[in-house]
N, C-alpha and C positions, 0 to 999 in steps of 0.2 A: 552445308555445313559438314555433312559427312565426308566429302572430298577435301574440304579445307582442313577438317581435323586430322584425317588420314596423312596429308601432304605435311602438317606440321608436326605430328607425331613421328613421321618417318625419319625426318632429318635429325630431329633431337634423338631418336633412338640410335641412328648410325653414328651420330657425334659422340653419344655416350660409349656406345660399343667400341668405337676406334679409340677413345681417350682412354677408357679403362683397360683396354687391353695392353695399352703401352703402360699404364701405371701397375698392372698386375706383373706384366713380364719385366719391368723394373725392379720389382721386389723380388722376383723369383728367378729370373734368367740374366738380364743385361748385365749386371754387376760381374757375372762370371764370363759372358761371353764377348762384352764389348770393353771391359775395363780390368781383364785378368791380371794385369801387372801390378794391381793395388791389393792391399790386404782386404780382407772381405768386407769389414766395416767401412774403409775409405771407399771401396768399389760401389757399395750400396748408396753411399752419400753421393758419388758421382753419378749413379743411374738416377737418383732423385734429381740431381742437379739438372740433368738433361730433361727430365721430365718438368722441371719448373721452366726451362727455357720455352717450352712450348706454351705454357700459361703466361709468359711474359710477353710472348709474340701476340696474344689475344688483343690487347688494346689496339695494336696496330692494324689487324683484322677489323675491329670495331669501328675504327676511324675510316679504313678505306671502302669497307662494304657499307658501313653507315651511309658514307658520303654518296655513293651511286645508289643505295637504296632509297635515300630521300630525294634524290634527283632524277632516277628513271624507272624506279618502281621496286616493289618488294620480291615480285615473282622471279624475274629474271636473275636477280643477285642471288636468291636463294638456291637456283639451279646452279649456279656457278661456284657458290661456295661447297656445295655437296661434291661436284666434279673434283675440285681440288683436294677435299677432305679425303675422297676414296682413293686418289691417286697416291697421295703421300702415305696413308697408311697401307696398301697394297705394296708399295716399293720397301716399306720397313720389313715386311715378310719376305722380302727378296734379298736383303741386305747379307753380303758376306761378312763374317764375324772377325774379330781380332786375329785369329789364328790364321786367316787366309790374306788379309790386306793390312794388317796391324793397326796404326794409329788412325788411318783413314776409316775404319769400320766406325769408331766412335764419332769422328767428324761427321760423317755421313748421317749417322743416326741423329745427331744433335739438329742436322740441317732439315731432314724430314719432320723431326719433331716440330721445329719452328713453322715449317709448312702446314703442319697439323693446326698448330696454335693460331696461324694468320686465319686460316679458313674457318675454324671455330669461332673466331672472333665475330664473323658476320653471320653465323648460323642462327644462334639462340634468339637475338633480337629480332631478326627477321620472321622466324618461326612464329615468336610470340605475337607479333603485330599482324601476321597473317590470319591468326586465330581471332584475336581481341578485335581487330578492325572489321572482321567479317560478321561478328556474333550480333545476334538481336539485343537491344537493350534487355538488362535484367539477367543476361546470361553471360556476360563478359568474363567474369572471374571463373566460371566453370569451363569455358571453351578455352580461356586463357591456361587453364591448368593442363589441358590435354597435351600441349607441347612438352609441359613438364613431366607429364607421366610416360612421354616416350623415353625420358632419361632412364628411368628404372627399366623398361623393356630392353634397352641396349645394354644396361648393366647386366640384366638377367642373363641375355644371349651372350655377352662376353665372358663373364664368370662361369656360365654354364659350358661355354666352348672350353675354357682353361680346366674346367672341372673334368671335361672329357679327355682332353688330350693329357691331362695330369695321371690318368689311369695307365698310360703307356709306361713300360720301362723308362727309368730315369734316364738312361743313356739316349733311348729314342726320343724323349720329351726334349733334352737338351740339344739334341742334333737336329731335329726337324720338326717335333710336334708343336713347339711354341709358335712356328711360323703359321700354323693352319688357321688360328682366328684372324689373323691379319689378312690373309689371302681371301678367307671367305667373306670379308667386308666388302669385296668387290661386286658381289651378288647383290647384297644389301643396297649398294649405292646404285645399282642400275635400276632396282625396284623403286627406290626413292626418287630418282629423276624421272621415271615414267609416270609415278602418281603426281608429281609437281608439274609436269607439263599440262595437266588436264584441269588445273585450276584457273581462276580469273584473278586478276589486280585486285587490291582492296579497295572498297567504296571510299574510305577516308584518304586514300592516295589518289584517287581519280578526281575528288573534290578539290586536293590541293594543286592539281594541274588546272582543272577549269577555273579555278579562282587565281591563277597565276602567282600562287604563294611559294612555287619551288624555290628553295633557298640556294644560293649559288656556292656558298661554303658552309654546309650544316655544322661541321664540328667547331668551327670558328664560332659560329652563332650559339652554340650551346655553351662555350666557354664564356662568352661574353655577356649573354643575357640569361642564361638558365644554369649558373654555376652552383647555385644553391641546390636545387633538385638533383643535379648530378652527384655532388658531394653527399647528399643524403641517400641516393640510389647505392652509391660505394659503401656507405656506412651500413645501410640495412643489409646488404649482400653478403658482407664479410663473414658473418657468424655461419650462415648456411653454407657457403662454399667450402670454408675452412673445415667444417664439420665432414661433410661428404668425402673430401680428399683425405682426411685424417682417418676416417673409418675404412674406407676402400683401399688406400694406397698404403700408409704408414701402418696402420693396425695389423695389416696381413704380413707385413714383414716382421714386425714386432713379435707377433704371436708364433711365426714359425722359428725365429732366430732366440727368442727369450723364454718364451712359454712351453717350448717344446710340441707345439701342436702340429701335425701334418698340413701341407698345402691344401688338402681337401677339406680338412675341419675349417681352416679360416675362410676358405671360399664359400662354404656352405653357408656360413652366418650371413655374408653378404647377399648370397642366393636369395636366402629366405626373407630379408628385409627388402630386397628388390621386388620380390614377389608381392609383399605387401603393399609397397608404394603403388603399384598399379591401380590399387583401389583408394588408399588413403590420401595420395594428392589430388584426384579428382573431387573426393568428399571434401576436401578443405577448400577447394576451389568452389564448390557448390555453396559451401558454408559462408564463402565470402560474398556471395550475391544475396545471401539471406541477412546477414548481420554487418557487412562491411569488410571489404578486403584489407583495410587498413588495422581494424580491431582484430582480425584474425592473425594478421603478421605480428602485431604487438603480443598478443597471447603467446604466439610460436616462440618468439626470441626470449620472452620472459621465462618461459617454461625451459628453453635451454639454458638459461642462466642458473635456474635452480637444479636442473637434473645434470649437467654435464660432469660436476665432481663425482657424485656417485655412481654414474654410469662408467666413467673412465676407471674408477677405483675398482669396479666389478670386473672390468676387461681384464686388469692386472693381477688378479688373485691367483691365476694358473687354473681355475675352473672352466672347463669347455662350455658346461652348461650357462655359466655366469656371462663368460665372453660372448656366446652367442645370444643370450638373451639381451645383453647391453647393446651389442651391435645393432641386432633387429630393431629395439626400441629406439635407438637413436636414428636409424634410417627411416623406419616406418611411421614414427610419431613426431619426433622433434624436427627433423628435415623435412617431412611432408608438409607439417602445418605452414612452416614458412615459404617452402617452395610452391606450394599448391596456390597460395594468394598472391603470389609475386607478379605475375604477368600483368594482371588489370591494375594493380597499384602503381606499378612502375610506369606503364602505359600512360596512366592519367596525370603524370607529372610534366611531361613534354607536350607541345603543340603538334598536330599532325604533320606539319612541314620539316621538323626536327626530331621526330620520334624514334626513327630508326638508328640515328646518329646517338642521340641522348640515351636511349635504353642500352644500345651495344657498348657505348664507352663506359656506362656506370656499371654493368655486369661485367665486362671484361676487366677493366682495372681492378676491381674486387676481386676476381677470378686470379689475376696475377699475383695481388698482395697477400690474399687469403690463401687459394688453393695452391698456387706455385710454392709459397713458402711454408704451406702446412707440414709437408713430411720433413722438411730440414728443421724447422722450429720444433716440431714434435720430438725429432732425433735428439736435438740440443738440450731439450728439457730433460728428457729421459736419461741422458748421459750426465748432467750437472745436477739434477734434483732427485734422480732415482725414482723408477717405477713409472708406468703409464699414467698413473692417477694425476700426475701434476699437469698433463696435457688438459685435463678437465678444468682446471683453473683458468687457463688461457682461453677455453672456449667458453666459460662462464663470462669472462670479461667482454668478450666479443658479442655474446648474446644480450648484454646491457647496451652495449654500442648500437645494435640492431634495433633494439625496442626504442631507445631515445630518437633514432633516426626515423622509424616508422611514425613516431608520434608527431614529428615535426612536418611529416610529407602532407600534401595536399590532400583531402579524403576522396574517394571514388564517389560515385552517384549513389552507391548503396550504403555508405558509411553514415 
C-alpha cells in the first residue's frame, strides 16, 4: 500500500503542478505574451478561454483512457497518461511567444493545452482506482484520499515555483522566468513513471479478467446502464471543482488586477491553503471510513453552500489578511471535506468492469462544466454584478446541487 499510495499521489501531484502552472501563467503571463494584440481585459479572457479548452478536452481523455483502463488495466494506462502529460507541459515551457511567430504562438498554446486536458482526463480516475481497489476493507476512503492529497502537493510545488521565479526582476520573469516551472515538471514526470513501474495491477481488475467480465465498449455501457450514477457524479463534483479553480485561477487574477495585491501576495494565500490540504484531505478521508464517505460529502457540500457568500465577500474587501483567511479556509476546509471523501464514494457507484470509465467520465465532464467555465463565469459575474462577492452566490448554489447529488448516491460500506 505504501508503493500504491506513492504511485497514486505522484500522478495527481504532477497533474496539479502542470495544470496549475498553466492556470497561474494564464493569469499573470499568457495574456501579455500570447495575446498581446488584445486589450488587457480581453487578453486575460482569451488566456482563460485557452485554459478552459484543456478542461473541455478532459471528457475526451476520460472516455479514451477509461476505455482502455477498463479493458487492459489501470497500471499501463496511468503510465501512458503521465508521459503525455509531461510532454505537453514541457513543450509549453519551450513555446515561442507572439512576438516571435505571431498568432501561431496562441494556436500552439491551445493545442498543447488540449493535449494536457486529454492526458489529465484519464489520470485522476485511474489514480483513484489504484488506491481504492488495492486498499483493505475499512480503509478505502483514507487510501482513496491520498491521490487527492497529491493534488495540493502539486499545487504547493507549482505555486512555490512561481513564487520563486516571481522574485526575479519583472523583465526576466516575463522573458524566461515563467518557463522554469513548466520545464521543471519533466523531472517530476520521470520520478512518477519510475514509481508507477513498481506497482501491481489492482485486485478488482484482475478479478474482472478472471471472470471474463471485461466490457467491450465501457463508455457505452455506462451511458446505457449507469446513467443515473454518472449524472450524480457530475452533480456532486461541480461545486468542488468550480471552487478550486475559482480560488486558484480567477482570484489570483482578480486580486492583482482589482485589489492592488502583488503576485506574491495572491500566490502565498494559495500556498498556505495547499499546505494545510496535505493534512486535511487525508483526515476527511479517514473520517469517511469512520462515519461514511457519503455523510462526509453531504456535510462538505452543505457547508460550502453556507460559507461561500461570506468567504467571497471577505476576499473582495481589499484586506490582504481577509483575502488570505478566506482563500485558506475555502481550500483547507470547504474543498478538503468534499475532495477527501470523493474517491471511495464515486468508486462505489460503478461496477469494477466499468469503474475507470464511469469515474473518469463523471469527474471530467464536471471539470469541463465547472472548472473550465469557472474563470469565465466569475469574470462575467464580477463585470455585471460588481465585486467578487457575487461569485459566492454561484458557488453556494453549486454546493446545494452537490449535497442533493450525494444524498441520492449509493452509500459506501461505511455509510
